[in-house]
RODO-2510 file (C-alpha; in nm, 4 decimals, decimal comma):
residues 100
     n   res          X          Y          Z
     1     m    -0,9933     1,0848    -1,3635
     2     g    -1,0035     0,7167    -1,4455
     3     s    -0,9241     0,4306    -1,2137
     4     n    -0,5585     0,4366    -1,3218
     5     g    -0,5280     0,7944    -1,1981
     6     v    -0,6930     0,7032    -0,8704
     7     a    -0,4634     0,4009    -0,8426
     8     f    -0,1604     0,6254    -0,8941
     9     i    -0,2734     0,8560    -0,6131
    10     a    -0,3517     0,5556    -0,3915
    11     g     0,0070     0,4390    -0,4430
    12     f     0,1246     0,7459    -0,2517
    13     i    -0,1059     0,6628     0,0410
    14     v    -0,0149     0,2936     0,0736
    15     p     0,3284     0,3511     0,2386
    16     f     0,1574     0,5390     0,5221
    17     i    -0,0775     0,2446     0,5799
    18     v     0,1999    -0,0156     0,5588
    19     s     0,4263     0,1790     0,7968
    20     f     0,1418     0,1915     1,0471
    21     l     0,0697    -0,1830     1,0165
    22     k     0,4163    -0,3374     1,0088
    23     d     0,6135    -0,4653     1,3036
    24     l     0,9748    -0,3499     1,3109
    25     k     1,0884    -0,6966     1,4241
    26     w     0,9520    -0,8625     1,1107
    27     s     1,1885    -0,9695     0,8347
    28     a     1,2089    -0,7691     0,5136
    29     k     1,0178    -1,0440     0,3304
    30     v     0,7258    -1,0288     0,5735
    31     k     0,7136    -0,6492     0,5477
    32     q     0,7099    -0,6816     0,1682
    33     l     0,4260    -0,9324     0,1932
    34     v     0,2277    -0,6871     0,4061
    35     a     0,2868    -0,4176     0,1430
    36     l     0,1756    -0,6586    -0,1305
    37     v    -0,1455    -0,7519     0,0538
    38     v    -0,2288    -0,3869     0,1243
    39     c    -0,1746    -0,3061    -0,2451
    40     l    -0,4017    -0,5959    -0,3460
    41     i    -0,6762    -0,4741    -0,1122
    42     v    -0,6462    -0,1123    -0,2246
    43     g    -0,6351    -0,2228    -0,5905
    44     a    -0,9517    -0,4255    -0,5429
    45     g    -1,1162    -0,1309    -0,3702
    46     v    -1,0298     0,1112    -0,6504
    47     t    -1,1559    -0,1368    -0,9098
    48     i    -1,4809    -0,2033    -0,7243
    49     i    -1,5475     0,1683    -0,6748
    50     d    -1,4787     0,2349    -1,0428
    51     q    -1,6544    -0,0629    -1,2048
    52     g    -1,8451    -0,2482    -0,9350
    53     v    -1,8038    -0,6195    -0,8748
    54     v    -1,7875    -0,7449    -1,2319
    55     i    -1,6217    -1,0627    -1,3548
    56     n    -1,4743    -0,8945    -1,6639
    57     s    -1,2858    -0,6309    -1,4616
    58     w    -0,9768    -0,8467    -1,3964
    59     d    -0,7645    -0,6513    -1,6429
    60     t    -0,8572    -0,3271    -1,4657
    61     f    -0,7789    -0,4839    -1,1283
    62     v    -0,4370    -0,6067    -1,2434
    63     s    -0,3610    -0,2668    -1,3939
    64     n    -0,4679    -0,0859    -1,0767
    65     f    -0,2688    -0,3236    -0,8574
    66     a     0,0449    -0,2833    -1,0691
    67     i     0,0193     0,0960    -1,0638
    68     i    -0,0426     0,1054    -0,6881
    69     f     0,2387    -0,1385    -0,6067
    70     a     0,4960     0,0284    -0,8329
    71     t     0,4071     0,3789    -0,7162
    72     a     0,4111     0,2758    -0,3504
    73     q     0,7488     0,1028    -0,3804
    74     v     0,9161     0,3922    -0,5591
    75     w     0,7607     0,6537    -0,3295
    76     y     0,8601     0,4570    -0,0176
    77     t     1,2187     0,3734    -0,1118
    78     q     1,3068     0,7063    -0,2725
    79     y     1,1266     0,9599    -0,0564
    80     f     0,9425     0,8184     0,2456
    81     e     1,1567     0,5501     0,4104
    82     n     1,3910     0,7782     0,6068
    83     t     1,1440     1,0512     0,7009
    84     n     1,0300     1,1462     1,0488
    85     v     0,6708     1,0754     0,9461
    86     n     0,7574     0,7146     0,8596
    87     m     0,9485     0,6659     1,1838
    88     k     0,6599     0,8106     1,3868
    89     l     0,4055     0,5840     1,2126
    90     e     0,6244     0,2828     1,2890
    91     e     0,6466     0,3896     1,6557
    92     i     0,2728     0,4389     1,7073
    93     g     0,1508     0,1738     1,4653
    94     v    -0,0039    -0,1656     1,5198
    95     g     0,3337    -0,3459     1,5167
    96     a     0,4777    -0,1191     1,7851
    97     k     0,2210    -0,2308     2,0423
    98     g     0,4034    -0,5560     2,1215
    99     e     0,7176    -0,3753     2,2352
   100     e     0,5576    -0,2097     2,5389
***
């Protein structure tokens, strides 16, 4: 499986990470920014694991990022957003700590 396949699978994992990290009091734009940053980090990780740190791997990085971000957004909005798993991650996550 190439890095695009790994990026596609990673896109299904990103919503779990973002739900754990976000604070429910944040605006939708801030939550989207968190999702974007997580996708950038995961995209860089997939690219580095696949090709190493190489200057000519920008096209692979952009491709991986786009696949991860698109997959994560579709998976989250269509299937994950209103699940009990998502709600539980938001309750126990990093952002929930400030509400205690």
